[in-house]
MIDREN-596505 format. One record per atom (N, C-alpha, C): x, y, z. Coordinates in steps of 0.001 Angstrom, whole numbers, padded with zeros to 6 digits, always signed. Example, Ala and Ser with C-alpha at 12.3 -4.5 7.8 and 13.67 -1.06 7.14 Angstrom:
# MIDREN-596505
+013190-005690+007800+012300-004500+007800+013200-003300+007800+012850-002250+007080+013670-001060+007140+012900+000030+007870
//
This chain:
# MIDREN-596505
+076846+069444+174830+077920+070273+175376+078702+070908+174240+079068+072189+174421+079883+072920+173468+081309+073012+174006+082285+072828+173132+083685+072991+173504+084326+073953+172514+084795+075099+173020+085402+076120+172174+086844+076359+172621+087685+075389+172431+089069+075514+172840+089302+074941+174227+090511+075057+174699+090923+074459+175962+090106+074988+177139+089469+074075+177846+088704+074358+179061+087470+075220+178850+087205+075661+177624+086054+076528+177387+084877+075663+176934+084265+075001+177921+083117+074130+177650+081854+074746+178225+080735+074286+177709+079450+074848+178115+078361+073811+177904+077554+073592+178931+076417+072682+178813+075181+073362+179397+074247+073708+178536+073004+074349+178961+072147+073365+179742+071504+073838+180824+070649+072980+181652+069194+073432+181586+068901+074665+181999+067522+075137+181987+067488+076647+182114+066326+077221+181797+066159+078663+181818+064720+078999+182165+064494+080171+182711+063143+080605+183009+063076+082102+183232+061871+082591+183351+061607+083992+183669+060777+084029+184938+061328+084609+186000+060595+084810+187244+059932+086178+187179+058634+086234+187462+057905+087501+187355+056767+087494+188364+056788+088435+189316+055739+088484+190327+055502+089916+190771+054265+090205+191189+053912+091490+191788+053790+091366+193298+053959+090157+193799+053814+089914+195232+055126+090186+195972+055034+090397+197285+056232+090505+198100+056993+089183+198008+058313+089257+197819+059072+088048+197478+060476+088129+198047+061031+086973+198402+062431+086867+198784+062989+085582+198188+064208+085637+197690+064819+084471+197053+065055+083381+198101+064684+082145+197830+064944+081055+198781+066448+080798+198922+066851+080261+200043+068252+079907+200268+068509+078510+199711+069457+078403+198775+069713+077134+198088+071203+076983+197806+071599+075759+197520+072932+075460+196990+072721+074566+195779+073199+074993+194625+072952+074237+193393+074272+073755+192807+074179+072824+191881+075380+072200+191297+075785+072842+189981+075089+073893+189574+075368+074548+188293+075741+076006+188515+076287+076620+187482+076367+078073+187449+074950+078592+187196+074644+079763+187738+073350+080387+187466+073577+081847+187088+073105+082212+185919+073195+083586+185446+071832+084242+185630+071789+085338+186369+070556+086072+186626+070665+087443+185976+069614+087853+185278+069536+089170+184660+068218+089818+185077+068291+090919+185807+067092+091553+186350+066426+092424+185291+065118+092260+185165+064322+093023+184202+063573+094156+184891+063052+093883+186093+062260+094889+186797+062431+094717+188298+062356+095836+189031+062433+095781+190484+063854+095648+190998+063960+095273+192273+065257+095089+192929+065345+093673+193485+066519+093073+193385+066760+091733+193915+067929+091817+194889+067703+091404+196137+068712+091481+197190+069197+090064+197499+070473+089800+197232+071013+088448+197337+072266+088403+198190+072522+087218+198745+073840+086920+199287+074344+085659+198600+075649+085551+198489+076289+084322+198024+077517+084120+198893+077515+083058+199689+078589+082889+200657+078589+084059+201626+079705+084761+201724+079819+085912+202620+079587+087251+201921+079312+087224+200621+079136+088460+199866+077655+088799+199697+077347+090100+199625+075969+090548+199442+075876+091420+198188+074704+091398+197554+074508+092119+196301+073096+092681+196234+072961+093871+195673+071662+094441+195341+071645+094705+193848+070726+094062+193158+070643+094153+191705+069396+094935+191308+069575+095882+190403+068473+096657+189854+068239+096242+188406+067168+096767+187818+066863+096448+186423+068069+096748+185536+068448+095784+184719+069607+095909+183849+070866+095278+184411+070855+094958+185718+072018+094325+186349+071965+092809+186177+073128+092183+186267+073202+090718+186187+074235+090217+187181+074163+088916+187482+075114+088303+188398+075314+086849+188005+076540+086359+188191+076865+084960+187933+077085+084273+189276+076202+083339+189626+076291+082592+190878+077011+081271+190626+077823+080857+191600+078703+079715+191395+078135+078419+191984+078467+077282+191393+077995+075996+191910+078629+075683+193270+077847+075020+194118+078357+074582+195413+078477+075671+196457+078020+076889+196151+078075+077997+197105+076646+078400+197459+076320+078405+198734+074963+078749+199153+074633+080202+198795+073433+080400+198242+072970+081754+197969+071485+081857+198277+071028+083088+198474+069620+083291+198815+069311+084765+198962+068096+085052+199449+067655+086425+199568+068121+087087+200854+068447+088373+200767+068823+089166+201938+067617+089824+202572+066723+090305+201730+065522+090986+202208+064438+090871+201149+063220+091223+201530+062084+091084+200632+062114+092145+199534+061608+091768+198368+061406+092703+197269+059925+093020+197190+059600+094274+196973+058211+094708+196906+057897+095274+195520+056629+095225+195158+056264+095652+193813+056626+094578+192820+056693+094956+191547+057018+093956+190535+058493+093600+190580+058764+092293+190592+060123+091770+190501+060167+090790+189340+061119+090989+188431+061224+090092+187279+062687+089916+186896+063062+088673+186640+064426+088416+186180+064484+087084+185430+065403+087025+184479+065703+085768+183792+066719+084998+184626+066564+083684+184690+067539+082827+185359+067921+081703+184403+069205+081400+184386+069700+080400+183441+070779+079569+184124+070593+078235+184121+071534+077309+184738+072362+076608+183655+073661+076487+183912+074526+075791+182954+075756+075243+183676+076388+074276+183049+077653+073716+183534+078794+074272+182686+079951+074452+183309+081160+074853+182602+082359+074263+183325+083341+073775+182560+084513+073157+183170+085356+074187+183904+085559+075345+183279+086397+076388+183871+085825+077734+183439+085046+078353+184313+084371+079595+183934+085360+080725+183684+086535+080663+184295+087527+081720+184082+087989+081764+182627+087873+080626+181934+088279+080584+180532+087384+081459+179654+086166+081737+180128+085232+082564+179371+085458+084053+179618+086215+084381+180667+086513+085785+180936+085321+086598+181377+084379+085968+182114+083160+086646+182553+083289+087024+184024+082998+088266+184353+083101+088730+185726+081920+088306+186580+081992+088629+187868+080939+088265+188819+079631+088957+188494+079707+090224+188161+078523+090978+187771+078745+091502+186352+078605+090628+185376+078960+090974+184000+078023+092015+183396+078575+092809+182519+077763+093733+181726+077337+092990+180471+076101+092512+180471+075618+091726+179338+075397+092617+178122+075406+092036+176927+075170+092828+175723+073814+093522+175765+073669+094579+174992+072427+095352+174984+071221+094507+174580+071468+093488+173751+070365+092635+173283+070195+091372+174126+070692+091390+175371+070668+090180+176200+069253+089671+176443+068316+090573+176692+066950+090119+176974+066368+089374+175780+066633+089868+174597+066179+089176+173392+066812+087799+173287+068100+087696+173646+068782+086407+173604+068200+085439+174619+067894+085914+175824+067254+085044+176812+065941+084486+176269+065163+085319+175604+063893+084860+175022+064140+083818+173937+065142+084039+173119+065469+083078+172062+065913+081746+172663+066690+081809+173739+067130+080575+174397+065937+079831+174979+065028+080557+175649+063845+079912+176211+063020+079236+175126+062890+079924+174009+062099+079376+172905+062752+078118+172336+064061+078190+172063+064747+077050+171446+064910+075889+172412+064929+076162+173726+065116+075096+174711+063994+074059+174666+062855+074444+174110+061736+073511+174020+061961+072429+172965+062800+072749+171970+062945+071819+170847+064388+071537+170445+065328+072422+170804+066694+072289+170299+067688+072771+171349+068136+071873+172216+069052+072234+173296+070402+072702+172750+070844+072123+171634+072120+072529+171058+072081+073987+170622+070976+074406+170040+070840+075803+169636+070861+076712+170864+070247+076272+171943+070276+077051+173173+071706+077237+173660+072512+076192+173560+073915+076294+173971+074688+077261+173073+074412+077220+171782+075082+078126+170846+074721+079578+171176+073450+079833+171435+073005+081191+171767+073625+081672+173068+073698+080788+174058+074310+081143+175337+075800+081431+175161+076485+080578+174408+077916+080776+174167+078160+082110+173473+077330+082431+172510+077473+083719+171812+077316+084886+172777+076326+084804+173654+076106+085894+174608+077289+086038+175561+077850+084915+176016+078999+084990+176919+080222+085576+176217+080425+085216+174956+081547+085768+174200+081373+087263+173967+080139+087691+173686+079873+089114+173499+080042+089865+174815+079701+089208+175928+079873+089823+177242+081348+090030+177539+082168+089049+177214+083613+089178+177416+084165+090354+176628+083707+090508+175402+084187+091619+174580+083792+092960+175186+082587+093022+175792+082129+094280+176383+083042+094734+177506+083740+093780+178133+084659+094137+179205+086034+094548+178698+086210+094537+177376+087502+094871+176784+087397+096120+175904+086563+097064+176333+086306+098215+175481+087523+099129+175339+087605+099788+174177+088688+100721+173897+088308+102141+174295+087022+102463+174220+086579+103826+174465+085527+103868+175565+085900+104433+176704+084942+104618+177793+083808+105536+177346+084137+106541+176544+083129+107479+176047+082040+106761+175261+082428+105833+174390+081450+105124+173568+080449+104377+174443+080926+103767+175536+080025+103024+176411+079150+103954+177234+079683+105116+177591+078859+106093+178309+077736+106603+177408+078054+106817+176147+077037+107260+175188+075985+106173+174988+076443+104935+174842+075478+103844+174651+074568+103699+175855+075106+103862+177054+074287+103757+178256+073274+104903+178311+073689+106096+177911+072753+107228+177863+071615+106929+176889+071969+106383+175734+070947+106047+174731+070003+104984+175276+070547+103988+175974+069694+102930+176527+068694+103499+177533+069172+104366+178414+068309+104926+179452+067216+105800+178857+067545+106505+177765+066592+107443+177159+066028+106914+175836+065979+105598+175699+065558+104995+174425+064117+105336+174054+063291+105677+175034+061885+105990+174747+061720+107385+174145+062798+108179+174164+062719+109530+173628+063148+109548+172167+062781+110619+171483+063132+110764+170070+064522+111387+169976+065563+110588+170234+066931+111084+170292+067474+111412+168904+068415+112366+168869+069080+112754+167635+070595+112780+167867+071349+112463+166832+072805+112412+166932+073366+113740+167424+072945+114859+166818+073507+116161+167177+073181+116535+168617+071984+116174+169077+071622+116483+170451+072486+115734+171456+072751+114462+171180+073613+113665+172062+075041+114192+172010+075493+114549+170810+076856+115064+170653+077041+116355+171452+076075+117263+171391+076174+118508+172163+076228+118214+173653+075422+117244+174101+075378+116894+175515+076743+116426+176012+077460+115671+175171+078756+115130+175567+079922+116038+175158+079607+117148+174476+080639+118122+174152+081478+117794+172944+080936+117088+171963+081663+116723+170757+080813+117032+169530+081436+117007+168383+080675+117125+167141+079991+115799+166854+078925+115850+166074+078215+114624+165726+079088+113657+164961+079913+114180+164029+080789+113328+163225+081821+112614+164099+082417+113364+165033+083443+112761+165895+082843+111684+166781+081727+111996+167430+081132+111027+168352+080647+109793+167603+080116+109988+166415+079659+108852+165621+080830+107977+165211+081978+108601+164918+083172+107844+164541+083693+107020+165722+083714+107629+166900+084132+106904+168109+083202+105726+168366+081934+105972+168188+080931+104924+168421+081115+103773+167438+081359+104109+166178+081548+103077+165156+082794+102244+165426+083865+102881+165844+085107+102156+166126+084929+101136+167242+084036+101424+168178+083811+100517+169303+082793+099432+168987+081700+099809+168315+080585+098873+168152+080342+098403+166714+081052+098966+165750+080901+098501+164379+079767+099139+163613+079061+100090+164231+078010+100841+163547+077968+102248+164122+077406+103191+163379+077472+104588+163805+076426+104905+164868+076477+106140+165335+075620+106561+166445+074141+106535+166062+073829+106905+164833+072438+106881+164387+071873+105470+164461+072657+104505+164017+072231+103101+164095+072112+102662+165547+072996+103164+166415+072906+102839+167833+071605+103320+168446+071164+104498+168041+069886+105035+168534+068733+104162+168064+068765+103773+166796+067700+102923+166252+067649+101585+166986+068809+100974+167218+068848+099671+167887+068324+099768+169311+068695+100836+170017+068212+101002+171394+066703+101202+171423+066202+101941+170479+064755+102175+170408+064003+100883+170116+064571+100068+169225+063957+098780+168926+063972+097859+170136+065105+097799+170843+065206+096945+172026+064223+097371+173102+064052+098684+173258+063075+099193+174225+061667+098729+173858+061303+098884+172588+059973+098476+172137+059797+096964+172232+060837+096208+171866+060752+094748+171918+060574+094255+173351+061239+094904+174300+061081+094526+175701+059640+094730+176154+059031+095822+175751+057628+096072+176096+056711+095050+175425+057016+094695+174190+056200+093710+173481+056263+092335+174153+057451+091971+174646+057647+090642+175207+057229+090540+176667+057335+091621+177412+057184+091543+178863+055980+092275+179433+055155+092847+178570+053964+093528+179060+052765+093129+178203+051598+093534+178660+050367+093301+177890+049823+094601+177319+050656+095632+177280+050225+096893+176689+049860+096685+175222+048904+097471+174738+048524+097400+173335+049631+097982+172460+049572+097704+171163+050559+098246+170235+050515+099772+170258+049337+100327+170365+049191+101788+170428+049868+102348+171672+049688+101695+172805+050308+102150+174045+051831+102033+173972+052317+100931+173390+053766+100734+173268+054359+101767+172319+053626+102120+171265+054095+103160+170346+054317+104466+171100+053347+104844+171929+053469+106081+172706+054605+105993+173708+054790+104819+174333+055848+104636+175330+057236+104536+174679+057270+104429+173356+058534+104349+172622+058829+105643+171871+058071+106683+172169+058353+107999+171603+057710+108282+170268+056701+107493+169863+056020+107714+168598+054653+108357+168855+054372+109422+168138+053099+110118+168311+051949+109368+167645+052289+108471+166733+051272+107773+165954+051602+106282+165885+050592+105441+166106+050799+103991+166075+051290+103522+164719+050763+104091+163644+051160+103657+162306+052637+103941+162023+053128+105080+162525+054549+105392+162357+055416+104364+163071+054967+103947+164263+055700+102927+165019+055718+101607+164263+054578+101189+163744+054492+099915+163015+055396+099952+161784+055397+101078+161059+056248+101207+159866+057728+101162+160254+058082+101882+161330+059463+101884+161811+059902+100475+162189+059071+099787+162950+059405+098442+163428+059518+097470+162262+058570+097524+161350+058573+096585+160223+059756+096847+159298+060124+098098+159129+061255+098433+158261+062550+097820+158791+062731+097883+160112+063985+097417+160701+063976+095931+161044+062847+095384+161460+062794+093983+161880+062158+093066+160835+061602+093651+159795+060997+092899+158680+059731+092144+159080+059232+092378+160277+057952+091819+160727+057218+092890+161522+055935+092709+161714+055156+093687+162466+055369+093482+163962+055096+094505+164776+055205+094339+166232+054354+093193+166756+053161+093025+166212+052287+091950+166677+052873+090577+166385+053443+090412+165187+054079+089144+164832+055276+088879+165728+056063+089924+165997+057222+089775+166885+056778+089324+168266+055720+089925+168775+055214+089565+170111+054822+088098+170164+054281+087571+169108+053812+086187+169090+054902+085171+168743+056073+085675+168337+057118+084764+167858+057667+083888+168978+057977+084489+170131+058610+083743+171213+057545+083280+172203+056789+082280+171799+055665+081838+172614+056039+080761+173615+057220+080143+173486+057659+079141+174461+058388+079841+175602+057715+080048+176706+058301+080750+177840+058089+079929+179105+059187+079632+179819+059110+078961+181122+059054+080049+182176+057860+080324+182708+057692+081396+183671+057338+080820+185025+058004+081308+186079+057617+080918+187433+057363+082179+188234+056430+082101+189183+055999+083279+189927+056134+083096+191426+056829+082045+191847+057035+081870+193280+058231+080969+193527
//
């Protein structure tokens, strides 16, 4: 268990990745832990108590202990989401909302937690605590514009984006928009584009069986070698090595 000040405790329990192409509906259950769900693909239709929710790829939800939750309707096509169970003495102390906006690198963190959970539960708790703290900060933004720009970059990460092109789209100079972006996130707009492109490629490496050549094309690179050089320059390892790094995965399909 981690304790970070008054009432801010955290005890990791378990984590997994649900992934299916079959028609599916969430079972109706009541659990004794908090459950954090982050949707990767498809739509998830849930109820919790008297409230109903529809989650799309990129959405997340925090389900509470002792409250019945389950599926509202069937999901068709591919459905995939990370699920993580944990205990906390007072979740309000963490400042996390019902449908939190997780950090841009949340999927990578879920993979790291799954990997470390096989051998080091304390590290899993540290990684989870870090993600929750980063999530709280995301809800305290100073610039709405900076977050709108980041969301645009995330959605179009597969394209060969440029600072000036994004700046024109939002009606600002490249220098001004980059400065606003840096004040909010600690790095400039060019770095934000690079990070989004890497996260897009990493998600494909971790969650699909596409070849490196196919992922290069799906990430906006005309040539596989250019993609490998780009990836290795920024991550210090090759795409293939990165794909093989997180081999401990708890996956369930029903």
